[in-house]
LOFI-599029 format. One record per residue (C-alpha): residue number from 1; x, y, z. Coordinates in steps of 0.2 Angstrom, whole numbers, padded with zeros to 4 digits. Layout:
N
<atom NUM, <X, Y, Z>>
...
% end
This chain:
421
<atom 1, <0564, 0489, 0386>>
<atom 2, <0554, 0504, 0382>>
<atom 3, <0538, 0507, 0392>>
<atom 4, <0523, 0519, 0390>>
<atom 5, <0509, 0523, 0403>>
<atom 6, <0492, 0529, 0398>>
<atom 7, <0484, 0536, 0413>>
<atom 8, <0465, 0540, 0413>>
<atom 9, <0459, 0553, 0426>>
<atom 10, <0444, 0563, 0428>>
<atom 11, <0451, 0581, 0427>>
<atom 12, <0469, 0580, 0432>>
<atom 13, <0480, 0590, 0428>>
<atom 14, <0467, 0602, 0422>>
<atom 15, <0457, 0614, 0432>>
<atom 16, <0455, 0608, 0450>>
<atom 17, <0452, 0591, 0458>>
<atom 18, <0462, 0575, 0460>>
<atom 19, <0476, 0586, 0468>>
<atom 20, <0483, 0570, 0476>>
<atom 21, <0489, 0563, 0459>>
<atom 22, <0502, 0577, 0459>>
<atom 23, <0512, 0567, 0472>>
<atom 24, <0510, 0551, 0463>>
<atom 25, <0514, 0555, 0445>>
<atom 26, <0531, 0563, 0449>>
<atom 27, <0537, 0547, 0456>>
<atom 28, <0528, 0534, 0445>>
<atom 29, <0534, 0543, 0429>>
<atom 30, <0552, 0539, 0433>>
<atom 31, <0548, 0521, 0428>>
<atom 32, <0542, 0525, 0411>>
<atom 33, <0549, 0532, 0395>>
<atom 34, <0533, 0541, 0391>>
<atom 35, <0517, 0545, 0401>>
<atom 36, <0501, 0550, 0393>>
<atom 37, <0487, 0557, 0404>>
<atom 38, <0470, 0558, 0397>>
<atom 39, <0458, 0569, 0407>>
<atom 40, <0441, 0562, 0402>>
<atom 41, <0429, 0573, 0412>>
<atom 42, <0438, 0590, 0411>>
<atom 43, <0428, 0604, 0402>>
<atom 44, <0435, 0608, 0385>>
<atom 45, <0441, 0625, 0390>>
<atom 46, <0449, 0620, 0406>>
<atom 47, <0467, 0626, 0408>>
<atom 48, <0482, 0616, 0413>>
<atom 49, <0484, 0621, 0432>>
<atom 50, <0497, 0608, 0438>>
<atom 51, <0515, 0605, 0432>>
<atom 52, <0518, 0587, 0425>>
<atom 53, <0535, 0578, 0423>>
<atom 54, <0545, 0582, 0407>>
<atom 55, <0541, 0565, 0400>>
<atom 56, <0523, 0567, 0402>>
<atom 57, <0510, 0573, 0390>>
<atom 58, <0492, 0578, 0395>>
<atom 59, <0476, 0582, 0386>>
<atom 60, <0458, 0584, 0388>>
<atom 61, <0447, 0572, 0378>>
<atom 62, <0430, 0580, 0379>>
<atom 63, <0424, 0591, 0365>>
<atom 64, <0412, 0602, 0375>>
<atom 65, <0408, 0606, 0393>>
<atom 66, <0406, 0591, 0405>>
<atom 67, <0388, 0596, 0409>>
<atom 68, <0382, 0596, 0391>>
<atom 69, <0391, 0580, 0387>>
<atom 70, <0384, 0571, 0402>>
<atom 71, <0367, 0577, 0398>>
<atom 72, <0369, 0569, 0381>>
<atom 73, <0375, 0553, 0389>>
<atom 74, <0359, 0553, 0399>>
<atom 75, <0348, 0556, 0384>>
<atom 76, <0356, 0542, 0374>>
<atom 77, <0355, 0531, 0389>>
<atom 78, <0336, 0534, 0390>>
<atom 79, <0334, 0531, 0372>>
<atom 80, <0343, 0514, 0373>>
<atom 81, <0332, 0509, 0387>>
<atom 82, <0316, 0511, 0377>>
<atom 83, <0322, 0507, 0360>>
<atom 84, <0336, 0495, 0360>>
<atom 85, <0324, 0480, 0364>>
<atom 86, <0338, 0471, 0374>>
<atom 87, <0351, 0473, 0361>>
<atom 88, <0363, 0483, 0371>>
<atom 89, <0377, 0473, 0379>>
<atom 90, <0377, 0474, 0398>>
<atom 91, <0384, 0462, 0411>>
<atom 92, <0373, 0465, 0427>>
<atom 93, <0358, 0455, 0432>>
<atom 94, <0345, 0468, 0435>>
<atom 95, <0327, 0465, 0435>>
<atom 96, <0315, 0475, 0424>>
<atom 97, <0308, 0482, 0440>>
<atom 98, <0324, 0491, 0444>>
<atom 99, <0321, 0506, 0433>>
<atom 100, <0333, 0518, 0441>>
<atom 101, <0347, 0505, 0441>>
<atom 102, <0344, 0501, 0423>>
<atom 103, <0345, 0519, 0418>>
<atom 104, <0361, 0521, 0429>>
<atom 105, <0369, 0507, 0420>>
<atom 106, <0364, 0513, 0403>>
<atom 107, <0371, 0530, 0407>>
<atom 108, <0387, 0522, 0413>>
<atom 109, <0388, 0512, 0397>>
<atom 110, <0383, 0528, 0386>>
<atom 111, <0397, 0538, 0395>>
<atom 112, <0409, 0524, 0392>>
<atom 113, <0406, 0523, 0374>>
<atom 114, <0407, 0542, 0371>>
<atom 115, <0423, 0544, 0382>>
<atom 116, <0431, 0529, 0373>>
<atom 117, <0429, 0537, 0356>>
<atom 118, <0436, 0553, 0362>>
<atom 119, <0451, 0545, 0370>>
<atom 120, <0455, 0535, 0354>>
<atom 121, <0453, 0551, 0343>>
<atom 122, <0467, 0559, 0353>>
<atom 123, <0479, 0545, 0357>>
<atom 124, <0495, 0545, 0347>>
<atom 125, <0492, 0527, 0340>>
<atom 126, <0507, 0527, 0329>>
<atom 127, <0519, 0534, 0343>>
<atom 128, <0512, 0520, 0354>>
<atom 129, <0519, 0507, 0342>>
<atom 130, <0537, 0511, 0345>>
<atom 131, <0535, 0505, 0364>>
<atom 132, <0539, 0488, 0369>>
<atom 133, <0525, 0488, 0382>>
<atom 134, <0510, 0500, 0385>>
<atom 135, <0501, 0499, 0402>>
<atom 136, <0484, 0507, 0404>>
<atom 137, <0480, 0514, 0421>>
<atom 138, <0463, 0520, 0427>>
<atom 139, <0463, 0531, 0442>>
<atom 140, <0446, 0526, 0447>>
<atom 141, <0436, 0510, 0447>>
<atom 142, <0422, 0517, 0438>>
<atom 143, <0419, 0524, 0420>>
<atom 144, <0437, 0527, 0417>>
<atom 145, <0441, 0509, 0421>>
<atom 146, <0428, 0503, 0408>>
<atom 147, <0436, 0515, 0395>>
<atom 148, <0453, 0508, 0400>>
<atom 149, <0447, 0490, 0397>>
<atom 150, <0440, 0495, 0379>>
<atom 151, <0456, 0504, 0375>>
<atom 152, <0467, 0489, 0379>>
<atom 153, <0456, 0478, 0367>>
<atom 154, <0458, 0491, 0353>>
<atom 155, <0476, 0494, 0355>>
<atom 156, <0479, 0475, 0355>>
<atom 157, <0469, 0474, 0338>>
<atom 158, <0481, 0487, 0331>>
<atom 159, <0496, 0477, 0335>>
<atom 160, <0501, 0487, 0350>>
<atom 161, <0507, 0477, 0365>>
<atom 162, <0495, 0484, 0378>>
<atom 163, <0502, 0472, 0391>>
<atom 164, <0490, 0476, 0405>>
<atom 165, <0476, 0487, 0411>>
<atom 166, <0475, 0491, 0429>>
<atom 167, <0464, 0502, 0441>>
<atom 168, <0465, 0511, 0457>>
<atom 169, <0450, 0510, 0469>>
<atom 170, <0446, 0523, 0482>>
<atom 171, <0429, 0525, 0490>>
<atom 172, <0414, 0530, 0480>>
<atom 173, <0420, 0517, 0467>>
<atom 174, <0421, 0503, 0480>>
<atom 175, <0407, 0505, 0492>>
<atom 176, <0389, 0503, 0484>>
<atom 177, <0381, 0510, 0500>>
<atom 178, <0388, 0527, 0496>>
<atom 179, <0378, 0528, 0480>>
<atom 180, <0360, 0534, 0482>>
<atom 181, <0354, 0518, 0473>>
<atom 182, <0366, 0507, 0483>>
<atom 183, <0372, 0500, 0466>>
<atom 184, <0388, 0502, 0455>>
<atom 185, <0387, 0496, 0437>>
<atom 186, <0397, 0482, 0428>>
<atom 187, <0407, 0477, 0444>>
<atom 188, <0410, 0459, 0439>>
<atom 189, <0414, 0464, 0421>>
<atom 190, <0427, 0476, 0426>>
<atom 191, <0435, 0464, 0439>>
<atom 192, <0435, 0450, 0425>>
<atom 193, <0444, 0461, 0412>>
<atom 194, <0456, 0472, 0423>>
<atom 195, <0472, 0463, 0426>>
<atom 196, <0474, 0471, 0443>>
<atom 197, <0465, 0482, 0455>>
<atom 198, <0474, 0492, 0468>>
<atom 199, <0463, 0498, 0483>>
<atom 200, <0469, 0513, 0493>>
<atom 201, <0464, 0505, 0509>>
<atom 202, <0465, 0488, 0517>>
<atom 203, <0446, 0490, 0521>>
<atom 204, <0443, 0493, 0503>>
<atom 205, <0453, 0477, 0498>>
<atom 206, <0443, 0467, 0511>>
<atom 207, <0427, 0473, 0505>>
<atom 208, <0430, 0469, 0486>>
<atom 209, <0437, 0452, 0490>>
<atom 210, <0423, 0447, 0501>>
<atom 211, <0410, 0453, 0488>>
<atom 212, <0419, 0446, 0473>>
<atom 213, <0429, 0431, 0480>>
<atom 214, <0432, 0424, 0462>>
<atom 215, <0443, 0439, 0458>>
<atom 216, <0452, 0440, 0475>>
<atom 217, <0469, 0436, 0467>>
<atom 218, <0468, 0452, 0456>>
<atom 219, <0464, 0464, 0471>>
<atom 220, <0477, 0471, 0483>>
<atom 221, <0480, 0486, 0493>>
<atom 222, <0493, 0500, 0488>>
<atom 223, <0492, 0515, 0499>>
<atom 224, <0492, 0533, 0493>>
<atom 225, <0505, 0545, 0500>>
<atom 226, <0510, 0563, 0503>>
<atom 227, <0527, 0571, 0502>>
<atom 228, <0538, 0576, 0517>>
<atom 229, <0538, 0594, 0520>>
<atom 230, <0543, 0594, 0538>>
<atom 231, <0534, 0596, 0555>>
<atom 232, <0521, 0609, 0559>>
<atom 233, <0528, 0622, 0572>>
<atom 234, <0521, 0619, 0590>>
<atom 235, <0517, 0633, 0601>>
<atom 236, <0505, 0637, 0616>>
<atom 237, <0491, 0648, 0611>>
<atom 238, <0476, 0655, 0619>>
<atom 239, <0465, 0650, 0604>>
<atom 240, <0462, 0632, 0600>>
<atom 241, <0463, 0629, 0581>>
<atom 242, <0454, 0616, 0572>>
<atom 243, <0457, 0613, 0554>>
<atom 244, <0446, 0604, 0541>>
<atom 245, <0451, 0601, 0523>>
<atom 246, <0439, 0593, 0511>>
<atom 247, <0426, 0597, 0497>>
<atom 248, <0409, 0602, 0502>>
<atom 249, <0400, 0586, 0495>>
<atom 250, <0386, 0580, 0507>>
<atom 251, <0396, 0565, 0512>>
<atom 252, <0409, 0576, 0520>>
<atom 253, <0396, 0583, 0532>>
<atom 254, <0406, 0599, 0535>>
<atom 255, <0391, 0609, 0541>>
<atom 256, <0391, 0596, 0556>>
<atom 257, <0406, 0605, 0563>>
<atom 258, <0396, 0621, 0564>>
<atom 259, <0382, 0612, 0572>>
<atom 260, <0394, 0605, 0586>>
<atom 261, <0403, 0621, 0589>>
<atom 262, <0387, 0630, 0591>>
<atom 263, <0386, 0620, 0608>>
<atom 264, <0403, 0625, 0614>>
<atom 265, <0403, 0633, 0632>>
<atom 266, <0421, 0631, 0637>>
<atom 267, <0432, 0645, 0643>>
<atom 268, <0446, 0644, 0629>>
<atom 269, <0442, 0652, 0612>>
<atom 270, <0441, 0641, 0597>>
<atom 271, <0445, 0645, 0579>>
<atom 272, <0439, 0634, 0565>>
<atom 273, <0448, 0635, 0548>>
<atom 274, <0441, 0625, 0533>>
<atom 275, <0451, 0623, 0517>>
<atom 276, <0441, 0618, 0502>>
<atom 277, <0425, 0622, 0492>>
<atom 278, <0420, 0637, 0482>>
<atom 279, <0406, 0646, 0474>>
<atom 280, <0388, 0644, 0480>>
<atom 281, <0392, 0629, 0491>>
<atom 282, <0405, 0639, 0501>>
<atom 283, <0394, 0654, 0503>>
<atom 284, <0380, 0644, 0509>>
<atom 285, <0391, 0636, 0522>>
<atom 286, <0398, 0653, 0527>>
<atom 287, <0380, 0660, 0529>>
<atom 288, <0375, 0644, 0539>>
<atom 289, <0390, 0645, 0550>>
<atom 290, <0388, 0664, 0554>>
<atom 291, <0370, 0660, 0560>>
<atom 292, <0375, 0645, 0570>>
<atom 293, <0390, 0653, 0579>>
<atom 294, <0383, 0670, 0582>>
<atom 295, <0387, 0675, 0600>>
<atom 296, <0398, 0660, 0603>>
<atom 297, <0416, 0660, 0608>>
<atom 298, <0421, 0652, 0591>>
<atom 299, <0427, 0661, 0576>>
<atom 300, <0429, 0653, 0559>>
<atom 301, <0439, 0656, 0543>>
<atom 302, <0435, 0648, 0526>>
<atom 303, <0450, 0648, 0514>>
<atom 304, <0441, 0641, 0500>>
<atom 305, <0450, 0631, 0486>>
<atom 306, <0469, 0630, 0489>>
<atom 307, <0482, 0621, 0479>>
<atom 308, <0491, 0607, 0486>>
<atom 309, <0507, 0618, 0488>>
<atom 310, <0496, 0631, 0497>>
<atom 311, <0489, 0619, 0509>>
<atom 312, <0507, 0612, 0514>>
<atom 313, <0513, 0630, 0516>>
<atom 314, <0498, 0633, 0527>>
<atom 315, <0503, 0619, 0538>>
<atom 316, <0521, 0624, 0539>>
<atom 317, <0518, 0642, 0544>>
<atom 318, <0504, 0638, 0556>>
<atom 319, <0502, 0626, 0571>>
<atom 320, <0484, 0619, 0571>>
<atom 321, <0480, 0610, 0587>>
<atom 322, <0469, 0597, 0578>>
<atom 323, <0464, 0591, 0561>>
<atom 324, <0445, 0586, 0560>>
<atom 325, <0436, 0574, 0548>>
<atom 326, <0418, 0571, 0550>>
<atom 327, <0414, 0561, 0534>>
<atom 328, <0400, 0549, 0533>>
<atom 329, <0411, 0538, 0522>>
<atom 330, <0429, 0537, 0516>>
<atom 331, <0443, 0527, 0509>>
<atom 332, <0458, 0533, 0517>>
<atom 333, <0458, 0552, 0516>>
<atom 334, <0473, 0560, 0509>>
<atom 335, <0469, 0575, 0519>>
<atom 336, <0472, 0565, 0535>>
<atom 337, <0489, 0559, 0528>>
<atom 338, <0494, 0576, 0525>>
<atom 339, <0490, 0582, 0542>>
<atom 340, <0498, 0567, 0550>>
<atom 341, <0514, 0571, 0540>>
<atom 342, <0515, 0588, 0549>>
<atom 343, <0513, 0579, 0566>>
<atom 344, <0495, 0586, 0568>>
<atom 345, <0484, 0575, 0579>>
<atom 346, <0468, 0569, 0570>>
<atom 347, <0450, 0567, 0576>>
<atom 348, <0440, 0558, 0563>>
<atom 349, <0424, 0547, 0561>>
<atom 350, <0427, 0528, 0561>>
<atom 351, <0422, 0524, 0543>>
<atom 352, <0429, 0515, 0528>>
<atom 353, <0448, 0514, 0530>>
<atom 354, <0450, 0529, 0541>>
<atom 355, <0456, 0519, 0556>>
<atom 356, <0471, 0513, 0545>>
<atom 357, <0477, 0531, 0547>>
<atom 358, <0471, 0536, 0564>>
<atom 359, <0475, 0525, 0579>>
<atom 360, <0463, 0529, 0593>>
<atom 361, <0471, 0537, 0608>>
<atom 362, <0488, 0536, 0600>>
<atom 363, <0489, 0547, 0584>>
<atom 364, <0472, 0555, 0587>>
<atom 365, <0454, 0550, 0591>>
<atom 366, <0441, 0540, 0582>>
<atom 367, <0423, 0545, 0585>>
<atom 368, <0407, 0536, 0580>>
<atom 369, <0402, 0538, 0562>>
<atom 370, <0384, 0542, 0568>>
<atom 371, <0389, 0555, 0581>>
<atom 372, <0377, 0568, 0588>>
<atom 373, <0382, 0586, 0589>>
<atom 374, <0384, 0585, 0608>>
<atom 375, <0395, 0570, 0607>>
<atom 376, <0406, 0578, 0594>>
<atom 377, <0408, 0594, 0605>>
<atom 378, <0411, 0583, 0620>>
<atom 379, <0426, 0574, 0611>>
<atom 380, <0433, 0591, 0605>>
<atom 381, <0432, 0598, 0623>>
<atom 382, <0440, 0582, 0630>>
<atom 383, <0454, 0584, 0618>>
<atom 384, <0457, 0602, 0622>>
<atom 385, <0459, 0597, 0641>>
<atom 386, <0474, 0586, 0637>>
<atom 387, <0490, 0590, 0644>>
<atom 388, <0503, 0598, 0633>>
<atom 389, <0514, 0583, 0635>>
<atom 390, <0500, 0571, 0630>>
<atom 391, <0497, 0581, 0614>>
<atom 392, <0515, 0582, 0610>>
<atom 393, <0516, 0563, 0611>>
<atom 394, <0501, 0561, 0600>>
<atom 395, <0509, 0573, 0588>>
<atom 396, <0525, 0563, 0587>>
<atom 397, <0515, 0547, 0585>>
<atom 398, <0505, 0554, 0571>>
<atom 399, <0521, 0559, 0562>>
<atom 400, <0529, 0542, 0565>>
<atom 401, <0513, 0533, 0558>>
<atom 402, <0514, 0544, 0542>>
<atom 403, <0532, 0539, 0540>>
<atom 404, <0528, 0521, 0541>>
<atom 405, <0513, 0520, 0530>>
<atom 406, <0510, 0535, 0519>>
<atom 407, <0527, 0542, 0514>>
<atom 408, <0524, 0546, 0495>>
<atom 409, <0542, 0542, 0490>>
<atom 410, <0541, 0524, 0496>>
<atom 411, <0523, 0520, 0492>>
<atom 412, <0523, 0527, 0474>>
<atom 413, <0540, 0519, 0470>>
<atom 414, <0533, 0502, 0476>>
<atom 415, <0517, 0505, 0466>>
<atom 416, <0527, 0509, 0450>>
<atom 417, <0537, 0493, 0453>>
<atom 418, <0521, 0483, 0455>>
<atom 419, <0513, 0489, 0439>>
<atom 420, <0528, 0488, 0428>>
<atom 421, <0534, 0470, 0434>>
% end
């Protein structure tokens, strides 16, 4: 039986972003004769920056820049609100007083319609007819999932066996509280029309099942994973090295690390290395950190955006003492999985599904999500005071936890079996 997978991403494998798909697609693609990746949010001139498997084709669906297309989506959404007179189909019960939520929903629907048309214009429909089964896979439980639902309906109408449509769900696309409006559009409609939703954490699974109990049977957890590159070298050094790795989005709160380190008064020197971010945001963080850490016994290095390969090579050739994550909200961070795979102890805020990857006092340290600067530096200094034997034990436990829960080969092989069964 021949199988084809249509995968909807934001930008992968073009430009940057969604680097964690690299680990997944290599393994999942083995279960399909053909994989077609549609990057719905990439800029039209973005280049292919990641290798894809030999049976995989990838294309950008957009016609212009992401910024200009989204601006047009917003204009159309505004016009729909004022001129449609209730004719626009929506599936959320929002009162007329919720103006911003209604606009957000209209924008969501406007973007869905535009991206659906763009995908259908580029999908090789005639080629799809030769496969016994076509599975449509949205990587996010947001606009891409709504587009995926519409694609399934269209392909079925064309006589193509679009057998199922599935979606992953991570963090921002699960937790309404992460959105400024505390609202995510079309939740029940998506859960009703998707055949299966795979959350990336047990916490996310529990959240969706409790909020939408009538769809609980469609929701299950399927962990992400990272590759095994070996263990980071261990060595005694005079400088204590802290690594952070994330985007510079506000929810990541990277600047809070500088705030906490500015209070450091210990004898041993600290070096903070941050991986991720670029452009004005990175320069702003650098300027801020220079001011905060001036005259302190703390140095820093901002490496900017790095490829997944470069990140792994960094961990292999260095020996960070601690991986730090201070996010306000998370699913289960892939960055934590990566660090754990190298046997690096992790200190992280207790939010979302993070506790599924960090066992307090065993593989690392969980800290209060609403920590103060003085509380964070106190936790860091307490960790620095641990005996070498205690740190080595924590390092070994971190690696063992990763082997058990976040090994890419196992997790993605299991995921492929689930979606193709």
